[in-house]
C-alpha positions as CSV (number, residue, x, y, z in Angstrom):
1,X,128.6,-12.9,-13.3
2,X,130.4,-10.2,-10.8
3,X,130.9,-9.0,-7.0
4,X,129.2,-6.3,-6.3
5,X,130.6,-3.7,-3.7
6,X,129.6,-5.1,0.2
7,X,126.7,-4.1,1.7
8,X,125.8,-4.3,5.3
9,X,123.4,-6.8,6.6
10,X,120.3,-5.6,7.0
11,X,118.3,-7.4,10.1
12,X,115.6,-9.0,7.7
13,X,118.1,-10.5,5.6
14,X,120.8,-11.4,8.2
15,X,122.7,-15.0,8.5
16,X,124.2,-16.3,11.4
17,X,127.1,-15.0,12.3
18,X,129.0,-12.0,14.1
19,X,127.1,-9.1,14.5
20,X,127.8,-6.3,11.8
21,X,128.9,-8.8,9.7
22,X,129.1,-7.4,5.6
23,X,128.8,-9.9,2.8
24,X,129.7,-9.5,-1.2
25,X,126.3,-9.4,-3.0
26,X,126.6,-12.2,-5.9
27,X,124.9,-10.5,-9.2
28,X,124.2,-11.8,-12.4
29,X,123.6,-9.6,-15.6
30,X,120.0,-10.7,-17.5
31,X,120.1,-8.6,-20.5
32,X,117.0,-10.2,-22.5
33,X,118.1,-11.5,-25.9
34,X,117.2,-8.5,-28.4
35,X,115.8,-10.8,-31.3
36,X,113.7,-12.7,-29.3
37,X,112.3,-9.4,-26.8
38,X,111.5,-7.6,-30.3
39,X,109.7,-10.5,-32.0
40,X,107.6,-10.9,-28.6
41,X,106.9,-7.1,-28.3
42,X,105.1,-7.4,-31.8
43,X,102.5,-9.3,-30.2
44,X,101.3,-7.3,-27.8
45,X,97.7,-7.1,-29.2
46,X,97.4,-4.1,-31.1
47,X,95.4,-4.0,-34.3
48,X,95.5,-1.5,-36.5
49,X,93.4,0.9,-35.8
50,X,94.6,0.7,-32.3
51,X,98.3,1.1,-33.5
52,X,97.3,4.1,-35.4
53,X,95.3,5.7,-32.9
54,X,98.1,5.6,-30.5
55,X,101.0,7.2,-32.9
56,X,98.3,9.7,-33.9
57,X,98.0,10.2,-30.1
58,X,101.3,11.0,-29.6
59,X,101.8,13.6,-32.5
60,X,99.0,15.2,-31.2
61,X,100.9,15.1,-27.6
62,X,103.7,16.9,-29.4
63,X,101.5,19.8,-31.0
64,X,100.5,18.5,-34.3
65,X,97.5,20.3,-35.5
66,X,97.7,18.4,-38.7
67,X,97.9,14.8,-39.6
68,X,98.3,12.9,-42.7
69,X,98.2,9.1,-43.1
70,X,99.3,7.6,-46.5
71,X,99.1,3.8,-46.8
72,X,100.6,1.4,-49.4
73,X,99.7,-2.0,-48.3
74,X,100.2,-4.1,-51.1
75,X,103.1,-2.2,-53.3
76,X,106.3,-4.1,-53.2
77,X,107.7,-1.6,-51.0
78,X,104.4,-1.4,-48.6
79,X,104.2,1.1,-45.8
80,X,101.9,3.0,-43.6
81,X,103.1,7.2,-43.2
82,X,101.9,9.0,-40.5
83,X,103.4,12.9,-41.3
84,X,102.7,15.8,-38.9
85,X,102.9,19.6,-38.6
86,X,104.4,19.4,-34.9
87,X,107.8,20.9,-33.7
88,X,109.9,18.1,-34.5
89,X,112.6,16.6,-32.4
90,X,116.4,17.3,-32.3
91,X,119.1,14.7,-33.7
92,X,119.4,14.2,-29.9
93,X,116.0,13.8,-29.0
94,X,115.1,11.4,-31.9
95,X,117.8,8.9,-31.2
96,X,116.6,9.3,-27.4
97,X,113.0,8.7,-28.7
98,X,114.4,5.5,-30.6
99,X,115.5,3.8,-27.4
100,X,112.8,1.1,-26.0
101,X,112.0,2.0,-22.7
102,X,113.1,5.6,-23.3
103,X,111.3,7.2,-20.2
104,X,110.9,6.7,-16.4
105,X,107.4,6.1,-15.5
106,X,108.2,8.0,-12.4
107,X,109.2,10.8,-14.1
108,X,107.5,14.5,-13.9
109,X,106.0,14.9,-17.2
110,X,104.3,17.6,-19.0
111,X,100.4,18.2,-19.3
112,X,99.0,16.5,-22.5
113,X,102.1,14.4,-22.7
114,X,100.7,10.6,-23.3
115,X,103.8,9.0,-23.5
116,X,104.9,7.1,-20.0
117,X,107.4,4.1,-20.5
118,X,108.6,5.1,-23.7
119,X,107.9,2.0,-25.8
120,X,104.1,3.0,-27.3
121,X,105.6,4.4,-30.5
122,X,107.8,1.3,-31.3
123,X,105.4,-0.9,-29.9
124,X,102.6,0.1,-32.1
125,X,104.6,0.2,-35.1
126,X,106.5,-2.9,-34.8
127,X,103.2,-4.9,-34.5
128,X,102.6,-3.7,-38.1
129,X,106.1,-3.5,-39.5
130,X,109.2,-4.9,-39.6
131,X,111.1,-1.8,-40.6
132,X,110.2,1.5,-38.7
133,X,112.0,4.8,-40.3
134,X,111.4,8.0,-38.6
135,X,112.3,11.6,-40.4
136,X,111.7,15.0,-38.1
137,X,112.9,18.5,-38.7
138,X,113.6,21.4,-36.5
139,X,115.6,24.2,-36.1
140,X,116.2,24.2,-39.5
141,X,118.2,20.5,-39.3
142,X,116.2,17.0,-40.7
143,X,117.3,14.0,-39.0
144,X,116.4,10.0,-39.6
145,X,116.6,7.3,-37.6
146,X,115.7,3.7,-38.2
147,X,114.7,0.1,-36.2
148,X,115.1,-3.0,-39.1
149,X,113.6,-5.6,-37.1
150,X,115.4,-8.2,-39.7
151,X,118.8,-6.8,-38.6
152,X,118.2,-7.2,-35.0
153,X,117.3,-10.8,-35.9
154,X,120.7,-11.1,-38.0
155,X,122.7,-9.7,-35.5
156,X,120.6,-10.7,-32.0
157,X,122.0,-7.0,-30.9
158,X,120.1,-4.2,-30.3
159,X,121.2,-2.3,-33.2
160,X,119.5,0.1,-34.8
161,X,120.3,2.4,-37.9
162,X,121.0,6.4,-36.8
163,X,122.1,7.8,-40.4
164,X,119.3,5.5,-42.6
165,X,118.4,6.9,-46.1
166,X,114.8,7.1,-46.0
167,X,112.9,4.9,-48.6
168,X,111.5,6.7,-51.6
169,X,107.9,7.3,-51.6
170,X,104.9,9.5,-51.8
171,X,104.9,10.0,-47.9
172,X,108.6,11.7,-48.1
173,X,107.3,13.5,-50.9
174,X,104.4,14.9,-48.7
175,X,107.0,15.2,-45.8
176,X,109.2,17.7,-47.7
177,X,106.0,19.6,-48.7
178,X,105.1,19.9,-45.1
179,X,108.3,21.0,-43.8
180,X,109.0,23.4,-46.7
181,X,105.7,25.3,-45.4
182,X,105.9,24.8,-41.8
183,X,109.7,24.4,-41.1
184,X,109.0,21.6,-38.5
185,X,107.2,18.2,-38.5
186,X,107.5,14.4,-38.3
187,X,107.1,11.8,-40.4
188,X,106.8,8.1,-39.1
189,X,106.6,5.0,-42.0
190,X,106.1,1.9,-40.8
191,X,107.2,-0.4,-43.7
192,X,107.6,-4.0,-44.4
193,X,103.9,-4.7,-43.8
194,X,104.0,-8.5,-44.1
195,X,102.2,-9.5,-41.2
196,X,99.5,-6.9,-42.1
197,X,99.5,-7.6,-46.0
198,X,99.1,-11.7,-44.8
199,X,96.0,-11.0,-42.7
200,X,94.1,-9.1,-45.5
201,X,94.5,-11.1,-48.5
């Protein structure tokens, strides 16, 4: 707890006392518990098709014209990967995109930008997986970042890996071929599909 800078009392919240009294405002920091909120975000009600549609819509809004979806649902290293030929992101843009609530819904957005709260990419992915890896290339630079819900659960903190080594797989090779041709693009890999595999089995 801490005392904020004193503020002048307004008529609607005035209490008995001398006119113009100034009182300190008592505030409490109410940051959500990371592990609890992240697990709660998994239950927003996304079906697999709705989650994929949300992620693909995001890619289209960013200029992608060719989008590939690859799945390995029952492999030991299960994943669903979405690879596109969009403009990619700089490292700074990627790190900002990985933050929950990365956009102000009141801000002016470009035409065709479907994102409003900066939550869709993450919540759609988390509804299906426990590990989210994003690899992107722009201006000749490849960057990667990863959320791991098990890490958040262990630490109960908003920690994610800003320099992961992407999990090897066909999707990574496909992404490499794509960016060799188009020079820019994005790949999202939703990994560790324990919940999804359990519902199919």
